[in-house]
C-alpha positions in Angstrom: 5.4 -38.5 13.7 7.7 -37.0 11.4 6.1 -36.7 7.9 8.1 -36.1 4.6 5.6 -34.8 2.4 6.3 -33.8 -1.2 6.7 -30.0 -1.9 3.8 -28.3 -3.0 3.6 -27.5 -7.0 4.3 -23.6 -7.5 3.2 -21.4 -10.0 2.2 -18.3 -11.1 -1.0 -18.8 -9.3 -2.5 -21.0 -6.7 -1.1 -24.6 -8.0 -3.8 -27.0 -9.1 -2.0 -30.0 -8.1 -1.2 -33.0 -10.4 -3.5 -33.7 -13.3 -5.0 -37.0 -13.9 -5.8 -37.1 -17.7 -7.1 -40.7 -18.0 -10.4 -40.0 -15.9 -13.2 -42.6 -17.0 -15.3 -40.0 -18.4 -12.2 -38.9 -20.5 -11.9 -35.6 -18.6 -9.3 -33.8 -16.8 -9.5 -33.9 -13.2 -7.2 -31.6 -11.3 -6.5 -32.8 -7.9 -5.7 -30.1 -5.3 -2.6 -30.7 -3.1 -4.2 -30.0 0.3 -7.5 -32.4 0.0 -10.7 -32.1 -2.0 -11.7 -28.7 -1.0 -11.2 -25.3 -2.8 -9.5 -22.3 -0.8 -13.1 -20.9 -0.7 -14.5 -24.0 0.7 -16.3 -25.5 -2.1 -15.7 -28.7 -3.2 -13.6 -29.4 -6.3 -15.9 -31.1 -8.9 -15.0 -33.6 -11.6 -15.6 -31.8 -15.2 -19.1 -32.9 -16.0 -19.4 -36.3 -18.2 -19.6 -35.4 -22.0 -17.1 -32.3 -22.0 -14.1 -34.5 -22.9 -11.4 -33.5 -25.6 -13.7 -34.9 -28.2 -16.9 -33.4 -27.4 -18.4 -30.4 -29.1 -19.2 -28.9 -25.7 -15.8 -29.2 -23.9 -14.3 -25.9 -22.3 -13.0 -23.9 -25.2 -12.5 -20.4 -26.4 -15.4 -18.9 -28.3 -14.2 -15.3 -29.1 -11.2 -13.2 -28.2 -11.2 -9.2 -27.6 -7.9 -8.1 -26.3 -8.1 -9.1 -22.3 -11.7 -10.3 -22.9 -12.1 -13.8 -23.6 -15.7 -15.6 -24.0 -15.6 -19.4 -23.3 -17.7 -22.7 -23.4 -18.0 -23.5 -19.7 -19.4 -26.5 -17.7 -22.0 -26.2 -15.1 -19.4 -26.1 -12.4 -17.7 -22.9 -13.2 -18.5 -20.0 -10.6 -17.8 -16.5 -10.7 -14.1 -15.5 -10.0 -12.7 -18.9 -10.8 -9.4 -19.2 -12.1 -9.2 -20.3 -15.9 -6.1 -21.1 -17.9 -6.3 -20.3 -21.6 -4.9 -21.8 -24.7 -1.5 -23.7 -25.1 0.6 -21.0 -22.9 -1.9 -21.5 -20.1 -2.5 -17.9 -19.8 -4.3 -17.0 -16.7 -7.7 -15.6 -16.2 -10.7 -15.1 -14.1 -14.3 -15.4 -14.7 -16.4 -12.1 -14.2 -19.7 -12.9 -16.0 -21.7 -16.4 -16.5 -24.5 -16.2 -19.3 -26.0 -19.7 -19.8 -23.3 -22.1 -21.1 -20.7 -19.0 -21.6 -18.2 -17.5 -19.5 -16.6 -14.3 -19.9 -13.0 -14.2 -18.8 -10.6 -11.5 -17.9 -7.4 -12.4 -19.0 -4.4 -11.3 -17.2 -1.6 -11.8 -19.7 -1.1 -10.5 -23.6 -3.7 -12.6 -25.5 -2.0 -12.4 -28.9 -2.2 -15.9 -30.6 -5.3 -16.9 -28.8 -8.0 -18.1 -31.1 -11.6 -19.5 -31.1 -11.4 -23.4 -30.7 -8.2 -23.2 -28.4 -8.6 -25.1 -25.1 -9.7 -23.6 -21.9 -9.5 -25.2 -18.8 -11.4 -24.0 -15.3 -9.7 -24.7 -12.3 -12.4 -25.1 -10.0 -11.0 -22.4 -7.6 -10.6 -18.8 -7.1 -7.8 -16.8 -8.2 -5.5 -17.1 -5.4 -1.8 -16.1 -4.5 0.8 -17.9 -2.7 1.9 -16.2 0.7 5.1 -17.0 2.7 7.8 -15.0 4.6 9.9 -15.0 1.3 7.8 -12.5 -0.1 9.8 -9.9 1.8 12.5 -8.3 -0.4 10.8 -9.6 -3.4 9.5 -7.8 -6.6 6.4 -9.2 -8.0 4.0 -8.9 -10.8 0.2 -8.4 -10.1 -0.6 -12.2 -9.6 2.6 -12.4 -7.2 4.8 -14.0 -9.9 8.3 -13.1 -9.2 10.3 -10.9 -11.5 13.7 -11.7 -12.3 16.5 -9.5 -13.8 15.4 -6.2 -12.5 17.3 -3.5 -14.9 16.7 0.0 -15.6 13.4 -0.9 -17.1 10.6 -3.6 -16.0 9.5 -5.6 -18.8 6.6 -8.2 -19.1 7.0 -11.7 -20.5 10.0 -13.5 -19.7 10.8 -11.8 -16.3 7.9 -13.1 -14.6 8.8 -16.9 -15.2 11.1 -16.7 -12.1 11.3 -19.2 -9.2 10.2 -18.5 -5.8 12.8 -17.8 -3.1 13.7 -21.2 -2.0 16.2 -19.9 0.7 15.7 -21.3 4.2 14.5 -19.7 7.3 15.2 -20.3 11.2 12.1 -21.6 12.8 11.6 -21.8 16.4 8.5 -23.8 17.8 6.3 -22.2 20.4 4.0 -25.0 21.5 4.7 -28.8 22.4 3.0 -31.7 20.7 -0.4 -32.4 22.3 -1.3 -28.8 22.9 -4.6 -27.6 21.6 -4.6 -24.6 19.4 -7.2 -22.3 17.5 -7.3 -20.6 14.1 -4.7 -17.9 14.2 -2.5 -19.1 17.2 1.3 -18.9 17.1 3.0 -22.3 16.1 6.4 -20.8 15.9 8.6 -17.9 15.3 10.3 -17.3 12.0 13.5 -15.6 10.9 15.5 -12.9 12.9 14.8 -9.4 11.0 11.0 -8.7 11.1 9.1 -10.5 13.9 7.4 -13.1 11.3 5.2 -16.1 13.1 4.1 -19.4 11.7 0.0 -19.0 12.3 -2.4 -21.7 12.5 -4.5 -21.2 9.1 -8.0 -19.5 9.5 -9.9 -22.9 8.9 -7.6 -25.1 11.2 -7.9 -26.0 14.6 -7.3 -28.8 17.3 -4.5 -30.8 18.8 -0.6 -30.4 17.8 0.3 -34.0 16.7 3.7 -33.1 15.5 5.6 -29.8 15.2 9.4 -29.7 13.3 12.4 -29.2 15.7 14.2 -25.8 15.7 16.3 -25.1 12.9 16.4 -23.8 9.0 13.8 -24.9 6.8 12.3 -23.9 3.4 8.9 -22.3 3.1 7.3 -25.6 1.3 8.2 -28.3 4.2 5.5 -29.3 6.6 6.3 -27.5 10.0 3.5 -28.6 12.0 0.4 -30.8 11.7 -2.7 -29.7 13.6 -5.9 -31.5 13.7 -4.8 -33.7 11.1 -3.9 -31.0 8.7 -0.3 -29.9 7.6 0.8 -26.5 8.5 3.7 -25.0 6.2 5.2 -21.4 6.1 3.5 -21.0 2.7 -0.3 -20.9 2.1 -2.5 -19.8 -0.6 -5.4 -17.5 -0.3 -7.9 -16.0 -2.6 -7.0 -12.3 -3.4 -10.6 -10.9 -3.4 -11.6 -12.4 0.1 -10.6 -10.1 3.2 -8.9 -12.5 5.5 -10.9 -13.1 9.1 -10.4 -11.1 12.2 -11.6 -11.6 15.7 -12.6 -7.9 15.6 -12.1 -4.3 14.4 -10.3 -1.7 16.6 -10.5 2.1 16.7 -7.8 3.4 14.3 -6.1 5.9 17.3 -2.5 5.1 17.1 -0.1 7.5 15.0 1.7 6.3 11.9 5.0 8.6 11.7 5.6 9.4 8.2 8.7 11.4 8.8 7.3 13.8 6.5 6.5 17.3 8.7 3.6 18.3 6.6 1.6 15.3 7.1 2.6 14.3 10.6 1.9 17.9 11.8 -1.0 18.9 9.8 -2.9 15.9 8.1 -1.8 13.0 10.5 -2.7 9.4 9.4 -3.8 6.5 12.0 -2.6 3.2 11.8 -5.6 1.2 10.1 -6.7 4.1 8.4 -7.0 5.3 4.6 -5.5 8.1 2.8 -5.8 9.6 -0.6 -2.8 11.3 -2.4 -4.5 13.2 -5.5 -2.3 15.4 -7.7 -2.0 16.5 -11.3 1.4 15.7 -13.5 4.6 16.9 -11.7 3.1 17.5 -8.5 5.3 15.0 -6.4 2.7 12.1 -5.8 5.3 9.5 -6.5 8.0 11.0 -4.6 6.0 11.6 -1.5 4.9 8.0 -1.5 8.4 6.8 -2.2 9.6 8.7 0.9 6.8 7.4 2.9 7.6 3.8 2.0 11.3 4.5 3.1 10.9 6.1 6.3 7.4 5.5 7.8 7.5 3.5 11.2 5.4 0.5 10.0 6.8 -3.1 10.2 6.3 -4.1 6.5 5.8 -2.0 3.2 3.5 -3.0 0.5 4.3 -1.1 -2.4 2.0 -1.7 -5.6 3.1 0.0 -8.5 0.2 0.3 -10.8 0.2 1.3 -14.2 3.2 3.7 -13.4 6.3 4.0 -15.9 8.7 1.0 -15.7 12.0 3.2 -15.3 10.1 4.7 -12.2 9.5 1.4 -10.4 13.1 0.2 -11.4 14.6 3.2 -9.6 12.4 2.8 -6.5 13.4 -0.8 -6.2 17.2 -0.1 -6.6 17.1 2.9 -3.8 15.1 0.1 -1.6 18.0 -2.0 -2.1 20.9 0.6 -1.3 19.1 2.2 1.8 19.8 1.0 5.2 16.7 0.3 7.6 17.0 2.4 10.6 14.9 0.1 12.8 16.7 -3.2 11.8 20.1 -2.2 10.3 19.6 -4.5 7.3 18.8 -3.4 4.0 15.3 -1.4 3.8 14.1 -3.8 0.9 14.1 -6.6 3.5 10.7 -5.5 4.9 9.4 -4.5 1.7 7.1 -6.2 -0.9 6.9 -4.5 -4.3 4.2 -5.4 -6.8 4.9 -4.0 -10.0 2.4 -3.6 -12.6 4.0 -1.1 -15.1 2.4 0.8 -18.0 4.2 -1.7 -20.7 2.8 -4.8 -18.7 -0.5 -6.4 -19.2 -3.2 -4.0 -18.4 -5.9 -6.3 -16.4 -3.1 -7.5 -14.0 -3.4 -4.0 -12.8 -7.2 -5.0 -11.7 -6.0 -7.8 -9.8 -2.6 -6.0 -8.6 -4.3 -4.0 -6.0 -6.3 -6.8 -4.4 -3.2 -8.9 -4.4 -1.3 -6.2 -2.4 -4.2 -6.3 0.2 -4.0 -9.9 0.6 -0.1 -9.6 1.1 -0.7 -6.8 3.7 -3.5 -8.9 5.4 -1.1 -11.7 5.6 1.5 -10.0 7.6 -1.0 -8.1 9.5 -2.5 -11.2 11.1 1.1 -11.8 12.5 0.6 -8.9 14.9 2.3 -6.5 12.7 1.6 -3.0 11.3 1.5 -2.9 7.5 1.3 0.2 5.2 -0.1 -0.4 1.7 0.7 2.1 -0.9 -1.0 2.1 -4.4 0.3 4.2 -7.1 -1.8 4.9 -8.8 -5.6 3.8 -8.4 -6.5 6.2 -11.2 -4.5 3.7 -13.7 -6.4 0.9 -11.8 -9.6 2.6 -12.2 -8.6 3.0 -16.2 -8.2 -0.7 -16.5 -11.6 -1.1 -14.9 -13.2 1.3 -17.5 -11.6 -0.4 -20.5 -12.7 -3.7 -19.6 -16.2 -2.6 -18.8 -16.2 -1.0 -22.4 -15.1 -4.3 -24.0 -18.1 -6.2 -22.1 -20.4 -3.7 -23.3 -21.6 -2.3 -19.9 -23.5 1.1 -20.0 -20.9 3.6 -19.4 -21.3 6.0 -16.0 -19.7 9.3 -15.8 -16.8 10.1 -18.1 -16.8 6.2 -19.1 -16.2 4.5 -15.9 -18.4 1.4 -14.9 -21.4 2.1 -12.7 -19.6 -0.1 -10.0 -16.5 2.1 -9.8 -17.6 3.5 -6.3 -18.2 0.0 -5.2 -14.7 -1.2 -6.3 -13.0 1.5 -4.6 -14.8 1.1 -1.4 -14.1 -2.6 -1.3 -10.4 -1.8 -1.5 -10.3 0.8 1.1 -12.4 -1.1 3.6 -9.5 -3.6 3.9 -7.6 -1.0 5.7 -8.1 -1.6 9.4 -6.7 -1.9 13.1 -7.7 -5.4 14.3 -7.5 -7.9 16.9 -6.3 -11.0 14.9 -7.7 -14.6 15.6 -4.8 -15.3 17.6 -5.6 -12.4 19.9 -2.5 -10.0 18.7 -3.2 -6.6 17.1 -1.9 -5.6 13.8 -3.1 -2.9 11.1 -3.3 -2.5 7.5 -2.9 1.4 6.5 -3.7 2.2 2.8 -2.4 5.1 0.9 -3.5 5.4 -2.9 -2.5 8.0 -5.4 -5.0 9.6 -7.5 -4.0 11.0 -10.5 -6.9 13.3 -11.8 -6.7 14.4 -15.5 -5.4 17.8 -15.7 -5.6 18.1 -11.8 -9.6 18.2 -12.1 -10.5 16.7 -8.6 -14.2 16.5 -9.6 -13.4 13.8 -11.9 -15.2 10.3 -10.9 -12.1 8.6 -9.2 -11.2 11.4 -7.0 -14.7 12.3 -6.2 -15.6 8.8 -5.0 -12.4 8.1 -3.2 -12.9 11.5 -1.1 -15.7 9.8 0.1 -14.2 6.6 1.6 -10.8 7.7 3.0 -10.1 9.6 6.3 -7.2 11.7 5.3 -6.7 13.7 2.0 -3.2 14.9 1.1 -3.9 17.0 -2.0 -0.9 18.1 -3.9 -0.9 22.0 -5.1 0.6 22.3 -8.4 1.9 25.9 -7.8 3.6 24.5 -4.6 5.4 22.0 -6.7 6.3 24.4 -9.3 7.7 26.5 -6.7 10.1 23.7 -5.6 8.2 23.2 -2.2 8.3 19.5 -1.1 6.2 18.0 -0.1 3.5 20.0 -1.9 0.8 19.2 0.5 -1.9 21.9 0.0 -3.1 23.3 3.6 -6.2 24.6 2.2 -7.6 21.7 0.4 -6.5 18.8 2.6 -8.0 17.5 5.7 -7.4 14.7 8.5 -10.4 13.0 10.1 -8.4 11.0 12.4 -6.7 14.3 13.8 -8.9 14.3 17.2 -8.1 10.7 18.1 -4.3 11.1 17.4 -4.5 14.5 19.4 -5.6 12.3 22.4 -2.8 9.6 21.5 -0.2 12.1 21.5 -1.4 13.9 24.8 -1.2 10.0 26.4 2.2 9.8 25.1 3.5 12.7 27.0 3.2 15.5 24.4 0.2 17.6 25.4 1.1 20.6 23.3 0.8 18.8 19.8 -2.8 19.7 19.2 -2.2 23.5 20.3 0.9 23.5 17.7 -1.2 21.8 15.1 -3.8 24.5 15.6 -1.7 27.6 15.8 0.1 26.4 12.4 -3.2 25.6 10.7 -4.4 29.2 11.5 -1.3 31.0 10.9 -1.1 29.3 7.5 -4.7 30.4 6.6 -4.2 33.8 7.7 -1.1 34.2 5.3 -3.0 32.8 2.3 -5.8 35.1 2.8 -3.3 38.4 3.3 -1.3 36.9 -0.1 -4.1 38.1 -1.9 -4.5 41.5 -0.6 -0.6 41.9 -0.9 -0.8 41.1 -4.8 -3.6 44.0 -5.1 -2.3 46.8 -2.8 1.3 45.8 -1.9 2.8 44.7 1.3 3.7 48.2 2.4 -0.1 49.2 2.6 -1.0 46.5 5.1 -1.0 47.2 9.0 1.9 46.2 11.1 0.5 43.0 12.4 -1.0 41.8 9.5 2.9 42.5 7.9 4.2 40.0 10.5 1.6 37.5 9.7 2.6 37.3 6.2 6.3 36.9 7.3 5.2 34.1 9.7 3.5 32.4 6.9 6.8 32.4 5.0 8.6 31.4 7.8 6.3 28.5 8.6 6.5 27.1 5.2 10.1 27.6 4.6 11.4 26.8 8.0 9.1 24.1 9.3 6.9 22.4 6.7 9.2 22.3 3.7 11.6 19.6 3.4 14.5 18.2 1.2 14.1 14.8 0.2 17.4 14.4 -1.1 19.1 16.0 2.2 20.1 13.0 4.5 19.2 15.4 7.2 15.9 16.4 6.4 14.7 13.5 4.2 13.0 12.3 7.6 11.9 14.3 10.4 11.4 12.6 13.7 8.4 13.7 15.8 10.9 15.7 18.2 12.5 17.4 15.5 9.4 18.7 14.2 8.0 19.7 17.1 11.4 21.9 17.7 11.2 23.7 14.5 7.5 24.5 15.0 8.2 25.8 18.3 11.0 27.7 17.1 8.9 29.5 14.5 5.9 30.3 16.7 8.4 31.7 19.3 10.1 33.8 16.9 6.8 35.0 15.2 5.5 35.8 18.7 8.6 38.1 19.4 8.0 39.8 16.2 4.1 40.6 16.9 5.4 41.9 20.3 7.8 44.4 18.7 5.8 45.7 16.3 3.0 46.0 19.1 5.6 48.1 21.0 5.8 50.8 18.2 9.0 49.0 16.5 8.5 49.5 12.8 7.6 46.5 10.5 10.3 47.5 8.1 12.7 46.9 10.8 11.5 43.5 11.7 11.4 42.1 8.1 14.8 43.4 7.6 16.1 40.9 10.4 18.1 37.9 9.0 16.0 34.8 9.7 18.7 32.6 7.8 19.8 30.7 10.7 16.1 29.5 11.4 15.4 28.7 7.6 18.9 26.8 7.4 18.2 24.6 11.0 16.2 21.8 9.3 19.1 21.1 7.2 21.8 21.4 9.8 19.8 19.2 12.4 19.7 15.8 12.1 16.6 13.7 11.7 16.3 13.6 15.5 18.4 16.3 16.6 16.8 19.6 18.5 19.8 21.2 19.8 20.8 22.8 16.4 17.2 24.2 16.0 17.2 25.7 19.4 20.5 27.4 18.6 19.2 28.8 15.4 16.0 30.1 17.4 18.4 31.8 20.0 20.4 33.3 17.4 17.4 35.0 15.7 16.0 36.0 19.1 19.1 38.0 19.9 19.0 39.7 16.2 15.4 40.8 16.8 16.6 42.2 20.5 19.3 44.2 18.7 16.4 45.4 16.2 14.6 46.5 19.0 
C-alpha cells in the first residue's frame, strides 16, 4: 500500500477542510480533512435547516464591543468552539452561550466588523497545528507563523506567513504488520533534537503501511495505523491537556546555570516556578538567561504582552547563540510565541494555553521541556478586560472571580510524566509576574504563590545595586529542595544540601547584622559578627552574583558553582579561626580578597582550577596577616 493523499490544508488555526456551499438545505457544511469527528471527539453536525444565507436566523454578528462579539448561533454550537467572523474571517472562540446568542472572544482587531456581518461556527474547538517544524519558529498566540522579524514585532501582515515546509529525515522503527498502541514510536525524525513520530492518542491497531526512510515534508502520510493515516503534523485543542499514562514525582534537578537559583532555590524537572518582580528588577533578563542555558531539550518561550522590541532582541540573540548541547543554533530547539503589547490583546489569553500545548507535544516524545511565560500578569490583565466587557461581577482589583482557577489550570499542565508510549518526559513551567509597584499582595501574585513549587522573588534594592540575578534569599522559596538534595546525593554530590544550608544561614545572619551596622556602625560589633558581615559580602559578590554579559560567567555549571561556594566557605572559616585566636578583626578585614571576588569571571563556565587557585591565594594572605 502506498497512499498519495492530498496535503492537509493549513491556516491560522486547525483547518476546517473543503466547504460544500450547495448543500440541499442551502447551508454551508465544513468537511473535516480527517473524517467526520472533531478533534474533541464530537461528531461535526451540519448547520441546522432554516439557517441558510437567506434566513434571518442564520449565524451573524449582533453586537461588537472591542474583542467581544455577540452572534446568533445554531443549536450545534458548543463552548470553546471556533468561530470565524466577517469577510476577513477573524478567528474567535465561544466563551458564553445564552439561548440563541453566543458570546465570542475575538483574537484579532475587530475594526470594521458590524452587526449583520456573517459569523461561521466551525464545529470544533480552537486547535493548533503541531509538527516538528515548530522548532526554530516564531509564532503568534494562535501558532500562526510570524515572518519578517525586524527590530519590532507588529501584528497584521506579519501573521500571514506559511509554515515551514522543509523536509525532514524520517527513519521508520516499526515494520508493516506490527500492532501498536497510542503513544508508541513509529519512527525517528531529524538529526538534532531527538524527535519521534508517535501513534496519536486516539489511534491504535495494526501498521498496514509505513513510509521508507528518507526526507519527507510534515504534511505527507508516513504510516497507516488501524486504517488511520499518521503524519508528522497533527492538530490538538489548546485547552485540553494531552493524555499521559501517569504523573511521576518531580525529583530530577533542572540546571539553569544561574547560581542563585541552582544553589538556593532549585527547581525540579516537571515543577512550577513564579518569578515576581517590579519594573526594572530583571525578570526578562533572568528568564532569557534560563532559556539560553538551562539543560532542557526544548524551550517554549511565550512573550505575553511584553514590548515588541524586547521580543525581537530575544529572537535575534537566540539566532546568534550556539547551542552547547548540539553545536547548532540555540534557536533550533526553541519555539517562540510572541504576543507583544502592540498585538491583539485577547490572543494573549490563548497564547499561554497554546504554549502549554506545544510543550506537551514535545514532552510526549520523551523530552524535557521548559515553558517560559513572560508575563502572566499581562495575561491576567487580558482576562480582566474581557470579563469587564462581559459584565461579570469583578473580584479583587477588578479581576474576574475565576482568576485563581485560570492560574491553577495553567500551572497544572506542568508535570513529569510517563507517556502513553512508556517514555519519561516533563514540562517545567516558569511564569513571570509583574505586580504593580512591586506589591506582592495583589491578586495575581498572591494566587500564583499558592500554586507553584518555587518562588524566585526579585528584590528592587539588589537590582538597583546592579546585583544580578536579583533573587531575594529572604523572600524566595523552593519546595523541591528536599527531593533534589536526595537526587544530588544519588548523583555523588552528598555535600550539596550542606552547602545550601550553610549559604542560606550565612546570608540570613549577614542580613540581620546589616540592620545593626546601620544603627551602631561596624566597629561596634564583636569580632565574630564582623566576620559574619564580611562573609555575607563575599558570598554575594564571589558566589551568588553573576555577569549575564560575560562569556565566562553568564552560565555556571554545577561543578563551578560548588567550587565557588566551597572556596568562600573555606576562606570564611579561616577568618573566623583567626579572630577566635585573637587576631583583630580590623587586620582580617584589611586583607585583599580580590582574587576570590574575581574568580567567577576568570574561570570558564565549567572550570574549577582558577577558583581553587584564587582560594589558595587568599588563604596565603590570611596567613601573612596572622
